[in-house]
C-alpha positions in Angstrom: 45.7 -100.5 25.6 43.9 -97.7 27.2 41.9 -98.6 30.2 38.1 -98.3 30.4 36.7 -94.8 30.2 36.2 -93.0 33.4 32.5 -93.1 34.6 30.7 -89.9 33.8 29.6 -87.8 36.7 25.9 -88.3 37.4 23.6 -85.7 35.9 21.1 -84.1 38.2 19.4 -81.6 36.0 16.2 -82.4 34.2 14.8 -80.7 31.2 11.8 -79.4 33.1 14.3 -77.8 35.5 15.5 -75.5 32.7 12.0 -74.0 32.3 11.5 -73.6 36.0 14.9 -71.9 36.4 14.1 -69.6 33.5 10.9 -68.6 35.3 12.8 -68.0 38.5 15.4 -65.9 36.7 12.7 -63.8 35.1 11.1 -63.1 38.5 14.5 -62.3 40.0 15.3 -59.8 37.2 12.0 -58.1 37.6 12.5 -57.9 41.3 16.0 -56.4 40.8 14.6 -53.8 38.5 12.1 -52.7 41.1 14.9 -52.4 43.7 17.0 -50.3 41.3 13.9 -48.1 40.6 13.3 -47.7 44.3 16.9 -46.5 44.9 16.5 -44.1 41.9 13.3 -42.7 43.5 15.0 -42.3 46.9 17.7 -40.2 45.3 15.0 -38.2 43.4 13.1 -37.4 46.5 16.2 -36.5 48.5 16.7 -33.7 46.0 13.2 -32.3 46.8 11.7 -33.5 43.5 8.4 -35.3 43.3 8.1 -38.8 42.0 5.5 -41.1 40.7 2.1 -41.9 42.1 3.6 -44.5 44.4 6.5 -43.9 46.7 8.8 -46.5 45.1 7.9 -45.7 41.4 9.5 -43.0 39.3 7.6 -40.9 36.7 8.0 -39.4 33.3 10.6 -40.7 30.9 12.5 -42.5 33.7 9.4 -44.3 34.8 8.7 -45.2 31.2 12.1 -46.8 30.9 11.6 -48.9 34.0 8.2 -50.0 32.7 9.8 -51.0 29.4 12.5 -53.0 31.2 9.9 -54.8 33.2 7.7 -55.5 30.2 10.6 -56.7 28.1 11.8 -59.0 30.9 8.3 -60.5 31.1 8.1 -61.0 27.4 11.5 -62.5 27.1 10.7 -64.8 30.0 7.5 -65.9 28.4 9.4 -66.5 25.1 12.1 -68.6 26.8 9.4 -70.6 28.6 7.5 -71.3 25.4 10.7 -72.2 23.5 11.9 -74.6 26.2 8.5 -76.2 26.4 8.8 -77.1 22.7 12.4 -78.3 23.0 11.8 -80.3 26.1 11.0 -83.5 24.3 14.5 -83.3 22.6 16.2 -83.3 26.0 15.2 -86.9 26.8 18.8 -87.9 27.7 18.8 -85.3 30.5 15.8 -87.0 32.1 17.4 -90.4 31.9 19.1 -89.7 35.3 17.1 -90.5 38.4 14.8 -87.5 38.9 15.2 -87.6 42.7 19.0 -87.9 43.1 20.2 -86.7 46.5 22.0 -83.8 45.1 19.1 -82.5 43.1 16.6 -83.0 45.8 18.8 -81.3 48.4 19.0 -78.2 46.2 15.3 -78.2 45.6 14.5 -78.6 49.3 16.8 -75.7 50.2 15.2 -73.5 47.5 11.7 -74.4 48.6 12.6 -73.5 52.2 13.7 -70.0 51.2 11.1 -69.1 48.6 8.8 -72.1 48.3 5.7 -70.1 48.9 6.6 -67.9 45.9 7.4 -70.9 43.7 4.0 -72.3 44.5 2.1 -69.1 43.9 3.9 -68.7 40.5 3.1 -72.2 39.5 6.8 -73.0 39.2 7.6 -76.7 38.7 10.4 -76.4 41.3 7.8 -76.2 44.1 7.9 -79.5 45.9 4.5 -81.2 46.4 3.7 -83.0 49.7 4.3 -86.7 49.3 4.9 -89.8 51.5 8.0 -91.9 50.7 8.2 -95.6 51.5 11.3 -97.7 50.6 12.6 -94.8 48.4 9.4 -94.6 46.4 6.4 -92.2 46.4 3.5 -93.8 48.1 0.0 -93.4 46.7 -2.1 -92.6 49.9 -5.2 -94.0 48.3 -3.6 -97.2 47.2 -1.0 -98.1 49.9 -1.6 -101.8 49.4 0.4 -101.6 46.2 3.6 -101.0 48.3 6.0 -103.8 48.9 6.0 -103.6 52.7 3.2 -102.5 55.0 2.5 -103.2 58.7 0.1 -102.3 61.5 2.6 -100.0 63.3 3.4 -96.8 61.3 6.3 -94.4 62.0 6.0 -91.1 60.2 9.2 -89.0 60.0 8.8 -85.2 59.3 11.9 -83.2 58.3 12.7 -79.6 59.1 13.2 -76.3 57.1 15.1 -76.5 53.8 15.5 -80.3 54.2 14.0 -83.4 52.6 13.1 -87.0 53.4 16.4 -88.4 52.2 18.3 -86.3 54.7 17.1 -88.5 57.6 19.8 -90.9 56.3 23.2 -89.7 57.7 26.6 -90.8 56.7 29.8 -91.6 58.6 33.4 -92.0 57.4 34.6 -95.6 57.5 38.2 -96.5 58.6 39.2 -96.8 54.9 38.0 -93.2 54.2 34.9 -94.2 52.4 31.4 -93.1 53.4 29.1 -95.6 55.1 25.5 -95.3 56.1 25.1 -93.9 59.6 22.0 -93.3 61.7 18.6 -93.2 60.2 16.0 -92.9 63.0 13.3 -94.5 60.7 15.3 -97.6 59.8 16.7 -98.0 63.3 13.2 -98.0 64.9 11.8 -100.2 62.2 14.4 -102.8 62.9 14.2 -102.5 66.7 10.4 -102.1 67.2 8.8 -103.3 64.0 7.6 -100.0 62.6 6.9 -99.4 58.9 8.7 -96.1 58.3 7.1 -93.4 56.1 9.0 -90.3 55.3 7.2 -87.0 54.6 8.5 -84.7 51.9 7.0 -81.2 51.7 7.6 -77.6 50.7 8.9 -76.0 53.9 8.5 -72.5 52.5 4.7 -72.6 52.9 3.0 -71.5 56.1 3.2 -74.1 58.8 -0.6 -74.1 59.1 -1.0 -74.8 55.3 1.4 -77.7 55.5 -0.3 -79.0 58.7 -3.7 -78.9 57.0 -2.4 -80.8 54.0 -0.6 -83.3 56.2 -3.8 -83.9 58.1 -5.8 -84.6 54.9 -3.0 -86.9 53.7 -3.0 -89.0 56.8 -6.8 -89.2 56.8 -6.7 -90.7 53.3 -3.8 -92.9 54.0 -5.2 -94.6 57.2 -8.6 -95.0 55.6 -7.0 -97.0 52.7 -4.3 -98.8 54.7 -4.7 -102.6 53.9 -4.8 -103.6 57.6 -6.0 -101.9 60.8 -3.4 -99.5 62.1 -2.7 -100.2 65.7 -0.5 -97.2 66.3 0.9 -94.2 64.6 4.1 -92.6 65.9 5.7 -89.4 64.6 9.3 -88.4 64.9 9.7 -84.8 63.8 12.8 -82.6 63.5 12.8 -78.8 63.9 10.0 -77.2 61.8 8.5 -80.7 61.3 7.4 -80.6 65.0 5.4 -77.5 64.4 3.8 -79.0 61.2 2.9 -82.1 63.2 1.2 -80.1 66.0 -0.6 -78.0 63.4 -1.8 -81.2 61.6 -3.2 -82.6 64.9 -4.9 -79.3 65.7 -6.5 -79.1 62.2 -7.7 -82.7 62.4 -9.4 -82.0 65.7 -11.1 -78.9 64.3 -12.4 -80.8 61.3 -13.4 -84.0 63.0 -10.8 -86.2 61.2 -10.3 -89.5 63.0 -6.7 -90.4 62.1 -5.6 -88.9 65.4 -7.3 -91.8 67.2 -4.3 -94.0 66.0 -1.7 -91.4 67.0 0.0 -92.6 70.2 3.4 -90.9 70.5 5.2 -87.9 69.1 9.0 -87.3 69.4 10.1 -83.6 68.9 13.8 -83.2 67.9 14.9 -79.6 68.4 11.5 -78.2 67.6 11.2 -74.4 68.1 7.9 -74.5 70.0 8.3 -70.9 71.0 10.3 -69.6 68.1 13.9 -69.3 66.9 16.1 -66.2 67.2 17.4 -66.7 63.6 14.1 -65.5 62.1 14.0 -62.6 64.6 17.4 -61.5 63.3 15.7 -61.4 59.8 13.0 -59.1 61.3 15.7 -56.9 62.8 17.3 -56.6 59.3 14.0 -55.6 57.9 13.7 -52.7 60.4 17.3 -51.7 59.9 17.2 -51.5 56.2 13.9 -49.7 56.3 15.2 -47.1 58.7 16.6 -44.8 56.0 15.4 -43.8 52.6 18.7 -44.9 51.1 18.5 -48.4 52.3 14.8 -48.8 52.3 14.6 -50.2 48.7 17.0 -53.0 49.7 14.5 -54.2 52.4 13.0 -56.1 49.5 16.0 -58.5 49.8 15.3 -59.3 53.4 11.6 -59.9 52.5 12.4 -62.7 50.1 12.3 -65.2 53.0 9.4 -67.5 52.9 6.2 -67.7 55.0 7.6 -70.9 56.6 10.6 -69.0 57.8 8.7 -66.1 59.3 6.4 -68.6 61.1 9.5 -69.7 63.0 9.8 -66.3 64.7 7.4 -67.3 67.4 6.6 -70.9 66.4 3.2 -70.3 64.7 1.2 -73.4 64.1 -2.4 -72.3 63.4 -4.2 -70.0 61.0 -5.4 -67.6 63.8 -2.0 -67.0 65.3 -2.2 -63.3 64.5 0.2 -62.9 61.5 -1.5 -59.7 60.5 -1.3 -57.9 57.2 2.6 -57.8 57.3 4.2 -61.0 58.3 7.6 -59.4 58.3 6.8 -56.9 61.0 5.2 -58.9 63.9 7.6 -58.2 66.8 5.1 -59.3 69.5 4.1 -62.9 70.2 0.3 -62.9 69.6 -0.2 -66.6 69.3 -3.1 -68.3 71.1 -1.8 -71.1 73.4 -2.0 -74.5 71.8 -1.3 -77.3 74.3 0.2 -80.6 73.5 -2.4 -83.1 72.1 -4.4 -84.9 74.8 -4.0 -88.7 74.9 -0.7 -88.6 73.0 2.6 -89.2 74.8 5.1 -86.5 73.7 8.9 -86.4 74.1 11.0 -83.2 73.8 14.6 -83.7 72.7 16.6 -80.5 73.0 20.2 -79.9 72.3 22.8 -77.5 73.6 26.3 -76.7 72.4 27.3 -76.2 76.0 28.6 -79.0 78.3 27.0 -79.8 81.6 28.2 -76.6 83.2 25.5 -74.1 84.1 21.9 -73.4 83.4 22.9 -69.9 82.1 25.3 -71.4 79.5 22.6 -73.9 78.4 20.0 -71.2 78.0 22.2 -68.8 76.1 23.8 -71.3 73.7 21.0 -73.6 72.7 21.8 -75.9 69.7 22.9 -73.0 67.5 19.5 -72.5 65.9 16.9 -73.2 68.6 17.1 -72.0 72.2 17.0 -74.8 74.8 13.8 -73.5 76.5 12.0 -73.2 73.2 12.9 -76.8 72.3 11.6 -77.9 75.7 8.4 -76.0 75.3 9.2 -73.7 78.2 7.8 -70.1 78.2 8.4 -67.1 80.5 4.6 -67.2 81.0 4.0 -70.6 82.7 0.5 -70.7 81.3 1.9 -70.9 77.8 4.5 -73.6 78.5 4.0 -77.0 77.0 3.4 -79.7 79.6 6.2 -82.2 78.8 6.5 -84.5 81.8 9.8 -84.7 83.7 10.5 -88.1 82.2 9.4 -86.9 78.7 12.2 -84.5 78.0 15.9 -85.0 77.4 18.9 -82.8 76.7 21.8 -83.7 74.4 24.9 -81.8 75.5 27.6 -80.6 73.2 25.3 -81.3 70.3 24.2 -79.0 67.5 20.8 -78.7 65.8 21.6 -80.9 62.8 23.5 -83.5 65.0 20.1 -84.5 66.5 19.7 -86.5 63.3 23.0 -88.4 63.6 23.9 -88.6 67.3 23.8 -92.3 68.4 23.0 -91.2 72.0 19.9 -89.3 70.8 18.8 -92.4 68.8 19.1 -94.6 71.9 17.2 -92.1 74.0 14.4 -92.0 71.5 14.2 -95.8 71.1 14.2 -96.4 74.9 11.5 -93.8 75.4 9.3 -95.3 72.7 9.8 -98.8 74.0 9.0 -97.6 77.6 5.8 -95.8 76.5 4.7 -98.7 74.3 5.0 -101.1 77.3 3.2 -98.6 79.6 0.3 -98.3 77.1 -0.3 -102.0 76.8 -3.3 -103.3 78.8 -2.7 -105.7 81.6 
């Protein structure tokens, strides 16, 4: 007799994703059309012939053709969206799969990191809203008492660019070759020090200041509705999450929100306090492509990166950090200095791919994404450096940026620092 049928692969696509993907494809097609028209116009001008009213638009019959392509694409996209909206109820079986499977959420998080601001502006359903996760479920900040487990010590974990809350859970290969749960800073600290771990999920393509403002509002609502008095709030933030956290504290202070009175400690894991060279490379590509009339139309491709990514160039955390009219061309660091929050103990955990060899190697290598000095809050201008104490910073050697989430030594260092600071803060 034949054996039992092989289990079907899990389905991670929802019916609503089809509509969102169709909208995204329509936007991409229109953008490609504009790039092609820009190249056409560059060739036209190189021959000494005039073009349209705008430098990147053609005129006459050629311009009419491009307008028709753009109009037809918009009409087709609207038709597809309308048709899928009517058919969506028939796709119930597709939505039977868990809507937040790790695979689907990872793809959405990466997409949001790259173009999340555009998704939000277009009203695309693929744009991730900001939510708090507790025990794998979305927590209502106005009714937290409905959750299964709450406590008086809260631990908030804030992920980095293109990531999501489920990626705090790392995996390791067991001796039999299977995957077993690895380090999760939230669960480890919950077990060792009695925290209730909350995981933030957010659209990392938005401006850091916008996410900081929304996080501040979210925490104000949450702590006001928490079923018992919160004795302490601790934040562990990875990469961009550290900038969002600093922005949230700053915005709370500006608007007189009192949730920060419960904030006692912040752990920054590989946070680019003074920027990351990867985004600066994107700025260099902008300038390179725009340097000739032949390549200038393709500069649109480099400018697809999100507001969140461009904020990483210098580590912008506030609205008045001098982005200017063109966020893609801000070579100078015009930020106003924002010190670490007063009355809050802060730990900087930096990583370097180098071994314990030389200060030069550490400075040059960094963790592969964030320079060592940036992660430690150090700046060439001492007045702009962040005042991490000598015992409030640690360096993980031969460690990459993402390994900060899974390195047991990092986990131990964080746990020991939190325990030491908690003891030091107790009266008597």
